[in-house]
Structure formats: C-alpha cells, structure tokens
HTML snippet that shows the backbone in 3Dmol.js (N, CA, C, O; Angstrom):
<script src="https://3Dmol.org/build/3Dmol-min.js"></script>
<div id="view" style="width:600px;height:400px;position:relative"></div>
<script>
const pdb = `
ATOM      1  N   MET A   1       0.849  -1.368  -0.151  1.00  0.00           N
ATOM      2  CA  MET A   1      -0.152  -0.028  -0.370  1.00  0.00           C
ATOM      3  C   MET A   1       0.767   1.303  -0.066  1.00  0.00           C
ATOM      4  O   MET A   1       1.340   1.732   0.935  1.00  0.00           O
ATOM      5  N   ARG A   2       0.666   1.609  -1.018  1.00  0.00           N
ATOM      6  CA  ARG A   2       1.388   3.196  -1.042  1.00  0.00           C
ATOM      7  C   ARG A   2       0.948   4.138  -0.336  1.00  0.00           C
ATOM      8  O   ARG A   2      -0.195   4.024   0.105  1.00  0.00           O
ATOM      9  N   GLN A   3       1.729   5.334  -0.031  1.00  0.00           N
ATOM     10  CA  GLN A   3       1.441   6.699   0.961  1.00  0.00           C
ATOM     11  C   GLN A   3       0.552   7.340  -0.250  1.00  0.00           C
ATOM     12  O   GLN A   3       0.883   7.383  -1.435  1.00  0.00           O
ATOM     13  N   ASN A   4      -0.547   7.782   0.280  1.00  0.00           N
ATOM     14  CA  ASN A   4      -1.772   8.821  -0.467  1.00  0.00           C
ATOM     15  C   ASN A   4      -1.961   9.993   0.252  1.00  0.00           C
ATOM     16  O   ASN A   4      -2.128  10.026   1.471  1.00  0.00           O
ATOM     17  N   PHE A   5      -1.937  10.961  -0.493  1.00  0.00           N
ATOM     18  CA  PHE A   5      -2.244  12.233  -0.065  1.00  0.00           C
ATOM     19  C   PHE A   5      -3.229  12.974  -0.830  1.00  0.00           C
ATOM     20  O   PHE A   5      -3.434  12.475  -1.937  1.00  0.00           O
ATOM     21  N   VAL A   6      -3.984  14.147  -0.534  1.00  0.00           N
ATOM     22  CA  VAL A   6      -4.894  15.027  -1.284  1.00  0.00           C
ATOM     23  C   VAL A   6      -4.837  16.097  -1.039  1.00  0.00           C
ATOM     24  O   VAL A   6      -5.091  16.534   0.084  1.00  0.00           O
ATOM     25  N   GLY A   7      -4.436  16.911  -2.176  1.00  0.00           N
ATOM     26  CA  GLY A   7      -3.930  18.135  -1.901  1.00  0.00           C
ATOM     27  C   GLY A   7      -4.452  19.276  -3.124  1.00  0.00           C
ATOM     28  O   GLY A   7      -4.987  18.912  -4.172  1.00  0.00           O
ATOM     29  N   MET A   8      -4.242  20.393  -2.844  1.00  0.00           N
ATOM     30  CA  MET A   8      -4.351  21.678  -3.962  1.00  0.00           C
ATOM     31  C   MET A   8      -3.154  21.901  -4.552  1.00  0.00           C
ATOM     32  O   MET A   8      -2.215  21.933  -3.757  1.00  0.00           O
ATOM     33  N   VAL A   9      -2.854  22.087  -5.835  1.00  0.00           N
ATOM     34  CA  VAL A   9      -1.926  22.660  -6.580  1.00  0.00           C
ATOM     35  C   VAL A   9      -1.521  24.363  -6.319  1.00  0.00           C
ATOM     36  O   VAL A   9      -2.284  25.320  -6.454  1.00  0.00           O
ATOM     37  N   ILE A  10      -0.110  24.381  -5.916  1.00  0.00           N
ATOM     38  CA  ILE A  10      -0.177  25.935  -5.367  1.00  0.00           C
ATOM     39  C   ILE A  10       0.967  26.560  -6.511  1.00  0.00           C
ATOM     40  O   ILE A  10       1.159  27.769  -6.642  1.00  0.00           O
ATOM     41  N   GLY A  11       1.629  25.586  -7.246  1.00  0.00           N
ATOM     42  CA  GLY A  11       2.424  25.802  -8.250  1.00  0.00           C
ATOM     43  C   GLY A  11       3.030  25.328  -9.004  1.00  0.00           C
ATOM     44  O   GLY A  11       3.782  24.444  -8.595  1.00  0.00           O
ATOM     45  N   THR A  12       3.036  25.627 -10.404  1.00  0.00           N
ATOM     46  CA  THR A  12       3.306  24.956 -11.240  1.00  0.00           C
ATOM     47  C   THR A  12       4.494  25.328 -12.193  1.00  0.00           C
ATOM     48  O   THR A  12       4.543  24.983 -13.374  1.00  0.00           O
ATOM     49  N   ALA A  13       5.426  26.055 -11.559  1.00  0.00           N
ATOM     50  CA  ALA A  13       6.271  26.896 -12.304  1.00  0.00           C
ATOM     51  C   ALA A  13       7.582  26.108 -12.954  1.00  0.00           C
ATOM     52  O   ALA A  13       8.391  26.666 -13.695  1.00  0.00           O
ATOM     53  N   MET A  14       7.656  24.692 -12.542  1.00  0.00           N
ATOM     54  CA  MET A  14       8.939  23.651 -12.891  1.00  0.00           C
ATOM     55  C   MET A  14       8.438  22.892 -13.922  1.00  0.00           C
ATOM     56  O   MET A  14       7.213  22.775 -13.926  1.00  0.00           O
ATOM     57  N   GLN A  15       9.101  22.303 -14.864  1.00  0.00           N
ATOM     58  CA  GLN A  15       9.003  21.581 -15.563  1.00  0.00           C
ATOM     59  C   GLN A  15       8.570  20.290 -15.234  1.00  0.00           C
ATOM     60  O   GLN A  15       9.381  19.659 -14.556  1.00  0.00           O
ATOM     61  N   LYS A  16       7.249  19.560 -15.592  1.00  0.00           N
ATOM     62  CA  LYS A  16       6.811  18.211 -15.033  1.00  0.00           C
ATOM     63  C   LYS A  16       6.778  17.911 -13.395  1.00  0.00           C
ATOM     64  O   LYS A  16       6.811  16.801 -12.865  1.00  0.00           O
ATOM     65  N   THR A  17       6.713  19.036 -12.830  1.00  0.00           N
ATOM     66  CA  THR A  17       6.717  19.120 -11.262  1.00  0.00           C
ATOM     67  C   THR A  17       5.658  20.121 -10.913  1.00  0.00           C
ATOM     68  O   THR A  17       5.651  21.224 -11.460  1.00  0.00           O
ATOM     69  N   VAL A  18       4.688  19.748  -9.945  1.00  0.00           N
ATOM     70  CA  VAL A  18       3.994  20.513  -9.544  1.00  0.00           C
ATOM     71  C   VAL A  18       4.432  20.890  -7.910  1.00  0.00           C
ATOM     72  O   VAL A  18       5.354  20.215  -7.453  1.00  0.00           O
ATOM     73  N   LYS A  19       3.885  21.815  -7.115  1.00  0.00           N
ATOM     74  CA  LYS A  19       3.702  21.724  -5.999  1.00  0.00           C
ATOM     75  C   LYS A  19       2.330  21.580  -5.131  1.00  0.00           C
ATOM     76  O   LYS A  19       1.350  22.268  -5.420  1.00  0.00           O
ATOM     77  N   VAL A  20       2.318  20.993  -4.451  1.00  0.00           N
ATOM     78  CA  VAL A  20       1.199  20.641  -3.788  1.00  0.00           C
ATOM     79  C   VAL A  20       1.015  20.923  -2.083  1.00  0.00           C
ATOM     80  O   VAL A  20       1.780  20.562  -1.188  1.00  0.00           O
ATOM     81  N   ARG A  21      -0.023  21.548  -1.989  1.00  0.00           N
ATOM     82  CA  ARG A  21      -0.352  21.692  -0.200  1.00  0.00           C
ATOM     83  C   ARG A  21      -1.259  20.744   0.000  1.00  0.00           C
ATOM     84  O   ARG A  21      -2.350  20.624  -0.558  1.00  0.00           O
ATOM     85  N   VAL A  22      -0.730  20.014   0.885  1.00  0.00           N
ATOM     86  CA  VAL A  22      -1.662  18.988   2.039  1.00  0.00           C
ATOM     87  C   VAL A  22      -1.924  19.544   3.187  1.00  0.00           C
ATOM     88  O   VAL A  22      -1.000  19.896   3.920  1.00  0.00           O
ATOM     89  N   ALA A  23      -3.284  19.721   3.548  1.00  0.00           N
ATOM     90  CA  ALA A  23      -4.043  19.940   4.815  1.00  0.00           C
ATOM     91  C   ALA A  23      -4.126  19.235   5.529  1.00  0.00           C
ATOM     92  O   ALA A  23      -4.546  18.158   5.105  1.00  0.00           O
ATOM     93  N   LYS A  24      -3.838  19.300   6.915  1.00  0.00           N
ATOM     94  CA  LYS A  24      -3.927  18.288   8.309  1.00  0.00           C
ATOM     95  C   LYS A  24      -4.856  18.825   9.087  1.00  0.00           C
ATOM     96  O   LYS A  24      -4.651  20.001   9.388  1.00  0.00           O
ATOM     97  N   GLN A  25      -5.873  18.295   9.530  1.00  0.00           N
ATOM     98  CA  GLN A  25      -6.907  18.855  11.062  1.00  0.00           C
ATOM     99  C   GLN A  25      -6.792  17.902  12.032  1.00  0.00           C
ATOM    100  O   GLN A  25      -6.863  16.694  11.805  1.00  0.00           O
ATOM    101  N   SER A  26      -6.582  18.491  13.312  1.00  0.00           N
ATOM    102  CA  SER A  26      -6.124  17.836  14.306  1.00  0.00           C
ATOM    103  C   SER A  26      -6.752  18.589  15.723  1.00  0.00           C
ATOM    104  O   SER A  26      -6.407  19.711  16.093  1.00  0.00           O
ATOM    105  N   LEU A  27      -7.365  18.052  16.157  1.00  0.00           N
ATOM    106  CA  LEU A  27      -8.289  18.725  17.472  1.00  0.00           C
ATOM    107  C   LEU A  27      -7.253  18.898  18.620  1.00  0.00           C
ATOM    108  O   LEU A  27      -6.670  17.924  19.097  1.00  0.00           O
ATOM    109  N   HIS A  28      -7.022  20.314  19.093  1.00  0.00           N
ATOM    110  CA  HIS A  28      -6.118  20.649  20.095  1.00  0.00           C
ATOM    111  C   HIS A  28      -6.127  19.930  21.434  1.00  0.00           C
ATOM    112  O   HIS A  28      -7.285  19.752  21.811  1.00  0.00           O
ATOM    113  N   PRO A  29      -5.321  19.513  22.177  1.00  0.00           N
ATOM    114  CA  PRO A  29      -5.678  18.346  23.451  1.00  0.00           C
ATOM    115  C   PRO A  29      -6.456  19.580  24.500  1.00  0.00           C
ATOM    116  O   PRO A  29      -7.520  19.259  25.030  1.00  0.00           O
ATOM    117  N   VAL A  30      -6.009  20.661  24.704  1.00  0.00           N
ATOM    118  CA  VAL A  30      -6.470  21.299  25.705  1.00  0.00           C
ATOM    119  C   VAL A  30      -7.613  22.404  25.382  1.00  0.00           C
ATOM    120  O   VAL A  30      -8.488  22.658  26.210  1.00  0.00           O
ATOM    121  N   VAL A  31      -7.557  22.927  24.345  1.00  0.00           N
ATOM    122  CA  VAL A  31      -8.390  24.263  24.014  1.00  0.00           C
ATOM    123  C   VAL A  31      -9.345  23.535  23.332  1.00  0.00           C
ATOM    124  O   VAL A  31     -10.449  24.079  23.362  1.00  0.00           O
ATOM    125  N   GLN A  32      -9.297  22.438  22.697  1.00  0.00           N
ATOM    126  CA  GLN A  32     -10.807  21.680  22.100  1.00  0.00           C
ATOM    127  C   GLN A  32     -11.262  22.586  20.720  1.00  0.00           C
ATOM    128  O   GLN A  32     -12.425  22.933  20.514  1.00  0.00           O
ATOM    129  N   LYS A  33     -10.097  22.903  19.806  1.00  0.00           N
ATOM    130  CA  LYS A  33     -10.523  23.686  19.039  1.00  0.00           C
ATOM    131  C   LYS A  33      -9.932  22.772  17.748  1.00  0.00           C
ATOM    132  O   LYS A  33      -9.141  21.888  18.077  1.00  0.00           O
ATOM    133  N   ILE A  34     -10.194  22.882  16.525  1.00  0.00           N
ATOM    134  CA  ILE A  34      -9.514  22.293  15.399  1.00  0.00           C
ATOM    135  C   ILE A  34      -8.666  23.176  15.074  1.00  0.00           C
ATOM    136  O   ILE A  34      -8.933  24.367  14.908  1.00  0.00           O
ATOM    137  N   ILE A  35      -7.414  22.588  14.940  1.00  0.00           N
ATOM    138  CA  ILE A  35      -6.171  22.908  14.289  1.00  0.00           C
ATOM    139  C   ILE A  35      -5.903  22.714  12.785  1.00  0.00           C
ATOM    140  O   ILE A  35      -5.898  21.518  12.491  1.00  0.00           O
ATOM    141  N   THR A  36      -5.649  23.655  11.602  1.00  0.00           N
ATOM    142  CA  THR A  36      -5.373  23.049  10.431  1.00  0.00           C
ATOM    143  C   THR A  36      -3.599  23.631  10.252  1.00  0.00           C
ATOM    144  O   THR A  36      -3.132  24.752  10.458  1.00  0.00           O
ATOM    145  N   LYS A  37      -2.885  22.279   9.765  1.00  0.00           N
ATOM    146  CA  LYS A  37      -1.709  22.146   9.679  1.00  0.00           C
ATOM    147  C   LYS A  37      -1.627  22.202   7.925  1.00  0.00           C
ATOM    148  O   LYS A  37      -2.556  21.934   7.163  1.00  0.00           O
ATOM    149  N   HIS A  38      -0.334  22.600   7.572  1.00  0.00           N
ATOM    150  CA  HIS A  38      -0.099  21.934   6.179  1.00  0.00           C
ATOM    151  C   HIS A  38       1.405  21.921   5.697  1.00  0.00           C
ATOM    152  O   HIS A  38       2.286  22.678   6.104  1.00  0.00           O
ATOM    153  N   LYS A  39       1.513  21.102   4.924  1.00  0.00           N
ATOM    154  CA  LYS A  39       2.905  20.754   4.431  1.00  0.00           C
ATOM    155  C   LYS A  39       2.997  20.502   2.871  1.00  0.00           C
ATOM    156  O   LYS A  39       2.286  19.684   2.288  1.00  0.00           O
ATOM    157  N   ASN A  40       3.924  21.272   2.275  1.00  0.00           N
ATOM    158  CA  ASN A  40       4.368  21.261   0.901  1.00  0.00           C
ATOM    159  C   ASN A  40       4.601  20.250   0.289  1.00  0.00           C
ATOM    160  O   ASN A  40       5.438  19.680   0.989  1.00  0.00           O
ATOM    161  N   TYR A  41       4.380  19.552  -0.700  1.00  0.00           N
ATOM    162  CA  TYR A  41       4.956  18.302  -1.517  1.00  0.00           C
ATOM    163  C   TYR A  41       5.345  18.689  -2.872  1.00  0.00           C
ATOM    164  O   TYR A  41       4.544  19.272  -3.602  1.00  0.00           O
ATOM    165  N   LEU A  42       6.753  18.340  -3.318  1.00  0.00           N
ATOM    166  CA  LEU A  42       6.884  18.537  -4.891  1.00  0.00           C
ATOM    167  C   LEU A  42       6.359  17.210  -5.280  1.00  0.00           C
ATOM    168  O   LEU A  42       6.674  16.280  -4.538  1.00  0.00           O
ATOM    169  N   ALA A  43       5.497  16.908  -6.472  1.00  0.00           N
ATOM    170  CA  ALA A  43       5.107  15.984  -7.058  1.00  0.00           C
ATOM    171  C   ALA A  43       5.484  15.737  -8.768  1.00  0.00           C
ATOM    172  O   ALA A  43       5.365  16.773  -9.422  1.00  0.00           O
ATOM    173  N   HIS A  44       5.815  14.804  -9.374  1.00  0.00           N
ATOM    174  CA  HIS A  44       5.945  14.518 -10.826  1.00  0.00           C
ATOM    175  C   HIS A  44       4.581  14.491 -11.239  1.00  0.00           C
ATOM    176  O   HIS A  44       3.625  13.859 -10.789  1.00  0.00           O
ATOM    177  N   ASP A  45       4.688  15.390 -12.292  1.00  0.00           N
ATOM    178  CA  ASP A  45       3.529  15.472 -13.338  1.00  0.00           C
ATOM    179  C   ASP A  45       3.819  15.254 -14.908  1.00  0.00           C
ATOM    180  O   ASP A  45       3.882  16.166 -15.732  1.00  0.00           O
ATOM    181  N   GLU A  46       3.949  14.167 -15.117  1.00  0.00           N
ATOM    182  CA  GLU A  46       4.636  13.733 -16.480  1.00  0.00           C
ATOM    183  C   GLU A  46       4.114  14.487 -17.457  1.00  0.00           C
ATOM    184  O   GLU A  46       4.882  15.194 -18.109  1.00  0.00           O
ATOM    185  N   ASN A  47       2.607  14.483 -17.769  1.00  0.00           N
ATOM    186  CA  ASN A  47       1.871  14.855 -18.924  1.00  0.00           C
ATOM    187  C   ASN A  47       1.662  16.797 -18.623  1.00  0.00           C
ATOM    188  O   ASN A  47       1.251  17.435 -19.592  1.00  0.00           O
ATOM    189  N   GLU A  48       1.872  17.347 -17.696  1.00  0.00           N
ATOM    190  CA  GLU A  48       1.524  18.668 -17.266  1.00  0.00           C
ATOM    191  C   GLU A  48       0.164  18.784 -17.347  1.00  0.00           C
ATOM    192  O   GLU A  48      -0.353  19.652 -18.051  1.00  0.00           O
ATOM    193  N   LYS A  49      -0.390  18.102 -16.787  1.00  0.00           N
ATOM    194  CA  LYS A  49      -2.180  18.143 -16.868  1.00  0.00           C
ATOM    195  C   LYS A  49      -2.458  18.935 -15.591  1.00  0.00           C
ATOM    196  O   LYS A  49      -3.493  19.597 -15.661  1.00  0.00           O
ATOM    197  N   CYS A  50      -1.865  19.017 -14.574  1.00  0.00           N
ATOM    198  CA  CYS A  50      -2.233  20.040 -13.578  1.00  0.00           C
ATOM    199  C   CYS A  50      -2.488  21.336 -13.655  1.00  0.00           C
ATOM    200  O   CYS A  50      -1.821  21.908 -14.517  1.00  0.00           O
ATOM    201  N   LYS A  51      -3.203  21.981 -13.070  1.00  0.00           N
ATOM    202  CA  LYS A  51      -3.312  23.473 -13.074  1.00  0.00           C
ATOM    203  C   LYS A  51      -3.444  24.260 -11.660  1.00  0.00           C
ATOM    204  O   LYS A  51      -3.850  23.701 -10.641  1.00  0.00           O
ATOM    205  N   LEU A  52      -3.075  25.546 -11.715  1.00  0.00           N
ATOM    206  CA  LEU A  52      -3.283  25.850 -10.263  1.00  0.00           C
ATOM    207  C   LEU A  52      -4.480  25.655  -9.793  1.00  0.00           C
ATOM    208  O   LEU A  52      -5.432  25.800 -10.560  1.00  0.00           O
ATOM    209  N   GLY A  53      -4.672  25.325  -8.578  1.00  0.00           N
ATOM    210  CA  GLY A  53      -6.059  25.365  -7.832  1.00  0.00           C
ATOM    211  C   GLY A  53      -6.824  23.821  -7.874  1.00  0.00           C
ATOM    212  O   GLY A  53      -7.706  23.362  -7.147  1.00  0.00           O
ATOM    213  N   ASP A  54      -6.176  23.290  -8.916  1.00  0.00           N
ATOM    214  CA  ASP A  54      -6.728  21.616  -9.004  1.00  0.00           C
ATOM    215  C   ASP A  54      -6.584  21.147  -7.725  1.00  0.00           C
ATOM    216  O   ASP A  54      -5.737  21.574  -6.940  1.00  0.00           O
ATOM    217  N   VAL A  55      -7.603  20.041  -7.418  1.00  0.00           N
ATOM    218  CA  VAL A  55      -7.526  19.233  -5.847  1.00  0.00           C
ATOM    219  C   VAL A  55      -6.901  17.959  -6.889  1.00  0.00           C
ATOM    220  O   VAL A  55      -7.378  17.642  -7.978  1.00  0.00           O
ATOM    221  N   ILE A  56      -5.745  17.367  -6.237  1.00  0.00           N
ATOM    222  CA  ILE A  56      -5.138  15.854  -6.876  1.00  0.00           C
ATOM    223  C   ILE A  56      -4.932  14.999  -5.633  1.00  0.00           C
ATOM    224  O   ILE A  56      -4.977  15.407  -4.472  1.00  0.00           O
ATOM    225  N   ARG A  57      -4.770  14.131  -5.918  1.00  0.00           N
ATOM    226  CA  ARG A  57      -3.960  12.944  -5.234  1.00  0.00           C
ATOM    227  C   ARG A  57      -2.790  12.707  -5.810  1.00  0.00           C
ATOM    228  O   ARG A  57      -2.538  12.617  -7.012  1.00  0.00           O
ATOM    229  N   ILE A  58      -1.848  12.577  -4.582  1.00  0.00           N
ATOM    230  CA  ILE A  58      -0.463  12.183  -4.998  1.00  0.00           C
ATOM    231  C   ILE A  58      -0.159  10.683  -3.994  1.00  0.00           C
ATOM    232  O   ILE A  58      -0.604  10.397  -2.882  1.00  0.00           O
ATOM    233  N   GLU A  59       0.654  10.012  -4.790  1.00  0.00           N
ATOM    234  CA  GLU A  59       1.257   8.811  -3.944  1.00  0.00           C
ATOM    235  C   GLU A  59       2.609   8.722  -4.165  1.00  0.00           C
ATOM    236  O   GLU A  59       3.112   9.139  -5.208  1.00  0.00           O
ATOM    237  N   ALA A  60       3.284   8.186  -3.227  1.00  0.00           N
ATOM    238  CA  ALA A  60       4.562   7.949  -3.184  1.00  0.00           C
ATOM    239  C   ALA A  60       5.172   7.078  -4.085  1.00  0.00           C
ATOM    240  O   ALA A  60       4.478   6.099  -4.359  1.00  0.00           O
ATOM    241  N   CYS A  61       6.237   7.137  -4.616  1.00  0.00           N
ATOM    242  CA  CYS A  61       7.109   6.997  -5.793  1.00  0.00           C
ATOM    243  C   CYS A  61       8.523   6.642  -5.506  1.00  0.00           C
ATOM    244  O   CYS A  61       8.840   6.813  -4.329  1.00  0.00           O
ATOM    245  N   ARG A  62       9.219   6.303  -6.098  1.00  0.00           N
ATOM    246  CA  ARG A  62      10.842   5.830  -6.140  1.00  0.00           C
ATOM    247  C   ARG A  62      10.966   7.631  -5.987  1.00  0.00           C
ATOM    248  O   ARG A  62      10.112   8.421  -6.390  1.00  0.00           O
ATOM    249  N   PRO A  63      12.516   8.062  -5.163  1.00  0.00           N
ATOM    250  CA  PRO A  63      12.915   9.410  -5.159  1.00  0.00           C
ATOM    251  C   PRO A  63      13.530   9.665  -6.636  1.00  0.00           C
ATOM    252  O   PRO A  63      14.390   8.951  -7.152  1.00  0.00           O
ATOM    253  N   LEU A  64      12.848  10.984  -7.314  1.00  0.00           N
ATOM    254  CA  LEU A  64      12.989  10.931  -8.690  1.00  0.00           C
ATOM    255  C   LEU A  64      13.997  12.284  -8.756  1.00  0.00           C
ATOM    256  O   LEU A  64      14.652  12.578  -9.757  1.00  0.00           O
ATOM    257  N   SER A  65      13.993  13.194  -7.258  1.00  0.00           N
ATOM    258  CA  SER A  65      15.100  14.560  -7.158  1.00  0.00           C
ATOM    259  C   SER A  65      15.306  14.373  -5.861  1.00  0.00           C
ATOM    260  O   SER A  65      14.846  13.469  -5.164  1.00  0.00           O
ATOM    261  N   LYS A  66      15.954  15.180  -5.574  1.00  0.00           N
ATOM    262  CA  LYS A  66      16.447  15.648  -4.342  1.00  0.00           C
ATOM    263  C   LYS A  66      14.994  15.702  -3.287  1.00  0.00           C
ATOM    264  O   LYS A  66      14.803  15.057  -2.255  1.00  0.00           O
ATOM    265  N   ARG A  67      14.248  16.529  -3.838  1.00  0.00           N
ATOM    266  CA  ARG A  67      13.218  16.699  -2.900  1.00  0.00           C
ATOM    267  C   ARG A  67      11.636  16.159  -3.480  1.00  0.00           C
ATOM    268  O   ARG A  67      10.574  16.399  -2.905  1.00  0.00           O
ATOM    269  N   LYS A  68      11.771  15.499  -4.561  1.00  0.00           N
ATOM    270  CA  LYS A  68      10.325  14.855  -5.188  1.00  0.00           C
ATOM    271  C   LYS A  68      10.345  13.209  -5.086  1.00  0.00           C
ATOM    272  O   LYS A  68      11.060  12.383  -5.653  1.00  0.00           O
ATOM    273  N   HIS A  69       9.348  13.075  -4.203  1.00  0.00           N
ATOM    274  CA  HIS A  69       9.145  11.763  -3.985  1.00  0.00           C
ATOM    275  C   HIS A  69       7.675  11.273  -4.029  1.00  0.00           C
ATOM    276  O   HIS A  69       7.196  10.185  -3.708  1.00  0.00           O
ATOM    277  N   PHE A  70       7.110  12.383  -4.514  1.00  0.00           N
ATOM    278  CA  PHE A  70       5.440  11.666  -4.913  1.00  0.00           C
ATOM    279  C   PHE A  70       5.381  12.159  -6.623  1.00  0.00           C
ATOM    280  O   PHE A  70       6.032  12.954  -7.301  1.00  0.00           O
ATOM    281  N   ALA A  71       4.189  11.184  -6.898  1.00  0.00           N
ATOM    282  CA  ALA A  71       3.808  11.412  -8.354  1.00  0.00           C
ATOM    283  C   ALA A  71       2.361  11.724  -8.596  1.00  0.00           C
ATOM    284  O   ALA A  71       1.710  11.321  -7.633  1.00  0.00           O
ATOM    285  N   VAL A  72       1.701  12.213  -9.392  1.00  0.00           N
ATOM    286  CA  VAL A  72       0.346  12.727  -9.405  1.00  0.00           C
ATOM    287  C   VAL A  72      -0.366  11.194  -9.492  1.00  0.00           C
ATOM    288  O   VAL A  72       0.298  10.340 -10.080  1.00  0.00           O
ATOM    289  N   ALA A  73      -1.482  10.857  -9.023  1.00  0.00           N
ATOM    290  CA  ALA A  73      -1.887   9.874  -9.448  1.00  0.00           C
ATOM    291  C   ALA A  73      -3.375  10.282 -10.089  1.00  0.00           C
ATOM    292  O   ALA A  73      -3.910   9.474 -10.848  1.00  0.00           O
ATOM    293  N   GLU A  74      -3.924  11.328  -9.830  1.00  0.00           N
ATOM    294  CA  GLU A  74      -5.289  11.485 -10.185  1.00  0.00           C
ATOM    295  C   GLU A  74      -5.723  12.862  -9.865  1.00  0.00           C
ATOM    296  O   GLU A  74      -5.411  13.344  -8.776  1.00  0.00           O
ATOM    297  N   VAL A  75      -6.547  13.663 -10.885  1.00  0.00           N
ATOM    298  CA  VAL A  75      -7.129  15.039 -10.719  1.00  0.00           C
ATOM    299  C   VAL A  75      -8.602  14.402 -10.315  1.00  0.00           C
ATOM    300  O   VAL A  75      -9.247  13.469 -10.793  1.00  0.00           O
ATOM    301  N   LEU A  76      -8.859  15.362  -9.171  1.00  0.00           N
ATOM    302  CA  LEU A  76      -9.708  15.085  -8.472  1.00  0.00           C
ATOM    303  C   LEU A  76     -10.852  15.733  -8.916  1.00  0.00           C
ATOM    304  O   LEU A  76     -11.877  15.265  -9.412  1.00  0.00           O
ATOM    305  N   LYS A  77     -10.462  17.122  -8.612  1.00  0.00           N
ATOM    306  CA  LYS A  77     -11.607  18.134  -9.106  1.00  0.00           C
ATOM    307  C   LYS A  77     -10.612  19.245  -9.810  1.00  0.00           C
ATOM    308  O   LYS A  77      -9.731  19.773  -9.131  1.00  0.00           O
ATOM    309  N   PRO A  78     -10.750  19.500 -10.883  1.00  0.00           N
ATOM    310  CA  PRO A  78     -10.226  20.719 -11.875  1.00  0.00           C
ATOM    311  C   PRO A  78     -10.674  21.868 -11.173  1.00  0.00           C
ATOM    312  O   PRO A  78     -11.802  21.971 -10.690  1.00  0.00           O
ATOM    313  N   ALA A  79      -9.695  22.818 -11.113  1.00  0.00           N
ATOM    314  CA  ALA A  79      -9.846  24.311 -10.471  1.00  0.00           C
ATOM    315  C   ALA A  79     -10.835  25.068 -11.663  1.00  0.00           C
ATOM    316  O   ALA A  79     -10.965  24.920 -12.878  1.00  0.00           O
ATOM    317  N   ARG A  80     -11.524  26.062 -10.513  1.00  0.00           N
ATOM    318  CA  ARG A  80     -12.527  26.838 -11.431  1.00  0.00           C
ATOM    319  C   ARG A  80     -12.111  27.944 -12.113  1.00  0.00           C
ATOM    320  O   ARG A  80     -11.515  28.894 -11.606  1.00  0.00           O
ATOM    321  N   ARG A  81     -12.510  27.797 -13.586  1.00  0.00           N
ATOM    322  CA  ARG A  81     -11.978  28.763 -14.267  1.00  0.00           C
ATOM    323  C   ARG A  81     -13.447  30.028 -14.711  1.00  0.00           C
ATOM    324  O   ARG A  81     -14.643  29.743 -14.664  1.00  0.00           O
ATOM    325  N   TRP A  82     -12.850  31.391 -15.113  1.00  0.00           N
ATOM    326  CA  TRP A  82     -14.014  32.213 -15.214  1.00  0.00           C
ATOM    327  C   TRP A  82     -13.101  32.956 -16.615  1.00  0.00           C
ATOM    328  O   TRP A  82     -11.893  32.973 -16.850  1.00  0.00           O
ATOM    329  N   GLN A  83     -14.266  33.522 -17.364  1.00  0.00           N
ATOM    330  CA  GLN A  83     -13.715  34.267 -18.500  1.00  0.00           C
ATOM    331  C   GLN A  83     -13.995  35.678 -17.945  1.00  0.00           C
ATOM    332  O   GLN A  83     -14.989  35.992 -17.290  1.00  0.00           O
ATOM    333  N   ASP A  84     -12.780  36.635 -18.368  1.00  0.00           N
ATOM    334  CA  ASP A  84     -12.875  38.103 -18.161  1.00  0.00           C
ATOM    335  C   ASP A  84     -13.419  38.902 -19.037  1.00  0.00           C
ATOM    336  O   ASP A  84     -12.968  39.032 -20.175  1.00  0.00           O
ATOM    337  N   PRO A  85     -14.495  39.548 -18.574  1.00  0.00           N
ATOM    338  CA  PRO A  85     -15.346  40.337 -19.547  1.00  0.00           C
ATOM    339  C   PRO A  85     -14.686  41.273 -20.205  1.00  0.00           C
ATOM    340  O   PRO A  85     -15.222  41.599 -21.264  1.00  0.00           O
ATOM    341  N   ASP A  86     -13.602  41.871 -19.908  1.00  0.00           N
ATOM    342  CA  ASP A  86     -12.810  43.057 -20.418  1.00  0.00           C
ATOM    343  C   ASP A  86     -12.041  42.060 -21.830  1.00  0.00           C
ATOM    344  O   ASP A  86     -12.544  42.016 -22.953  1.00  0.00           O
ATOM    345  N   THR A  87     -11.080  41.517 -21.528  1.00  0.00           N
ATOM    346  CA  THR A  87     -10.640  40.889 -22.355  1.00  0.00           C
ATOM    347  C   THR A  87     -10.670  39.423 -23.347  1.00  0.00           C
ATOM    348  O   THR A  87      -9.898  38.977 -24.196  1.00  0.00           O
ATOM    349  N   LYS A  88     -12.105  38.899 -22.702  1.00  0.00           N
ATOM    350  CA  LYS A  88     -12.509  37.496 -23.219  1.00  0.00           C
ATOM    351  C   LYS A  88     -11.309  36.471 -22.947  1.00  0.00           C
ATOM    352  O   LYS A  88     -11.138  35.554 -23.751  1.00  0.00           O
ATOM    353  N   GLU A  89     -10.449  36.609 -21.796  1.00  0.00           N
ATOM    354  CA  GLU A  89      -9.733  35.411 -21.714  1.00  0.00           C
ATOM    355  C   GLU A  89      -9.980  34.584 -20.692  1.00  0.00           C
ATOM    356  O   GLU A  89     -10.208  35.203 -19.653  1.00  0.00           O
ATOM    357  N   TRP A  90     -10.030  33.220 -20.576  1.00  0.00           N
ATOM    358  CA  TRP A  90     -10.208  32.348 -19.734  1.00  0.00           C
ATOM    359  C   TRP A  90      -8.983  32.518 -18.796  1.00  0.00           C
ATOM    360  O   TRP A  90      -7.818  32.622 -19.179  1.00  0.00           O
ATOM    361  N   LYS A  91      -9.432  32.531 -17.466  1.00  0.00           N
ATOM    362  CA  LYS A  91      -8.542  32.879 -16.262  1.00  0.00           C
ATOM    363  C   LYS A  91      -9.128  31.526 -15.054  1.00  0.00           C
ATOM    364  O   LYS A  91     -10.018  30.679 -15.136  1.00  0.00           O
ATOM    365  N   GLN A  92      -8.334  31.797 -14.216  1.00  0.00           N
ATOM    366  CA  GLN A  92      -8.653  30.884 -12.938  1.00  0.00           C
ATOM    367  C   GLN A  92      -8.630  31.670 -11.721  1.00  0.00           C
ATOM    368  O   GLN A  92      -8.854  31.134 -10.636  1.00  0.00           O
TER     369      GLN A  92
END
`;
const viewer = $3Dmol.createViewer("view");
viewer.addModel(pdb, "pdb");
viewer.setStyle({}, {cartoon: {color: "spectrum"}});
viewer.zoomTo();
viewer.render();
</script>
C-alpha cells in the first residue's frame, strides 16, 4: 500500500513538477479547537496536466530528485475557471 495524500496545486513553475499543499486537521488537546496544519510536497506530473487550484491525489514513488518523492495519481477536482469580461480570456 503506497502513501497517498489529497491536496491542492499551488505552484506549476517547474517543468513536469507541481507543488501541492496538503492540509491536516487535528483537535487541540487542551483548547478543544480544530487546528489546521499544512505541508508542501513536490510531485511529478509527467503530462503537465495539472493547473493552479486543481485538487489532486498524489502517491509515493521512488525518489525522482532531491525533494521529489511523489507522483500525481489523479485529478480529483479541476480548478474553477472564469472568463474575463474585458479581455475575453479564460482565467483561474
């Protein structure tokens, strides 16, 4: 069983690599409030199909570089896109 995480794409500046933010929620033992923590992972995106804002599932793989140990398994929810009324361009 491989390690899996679900997170949001926050960076696509590199070739065949995306930066994914994975959030984790836990209950504070004293205050009894939900605490949200996050960690960023670099994931391999072979076909460069991920866009900013996509919710994706990443899974562990062999080390591909110094910091890249995950690969994109699937896109769960594509980012919401809208059309700018002035320039008629599609934006995120």
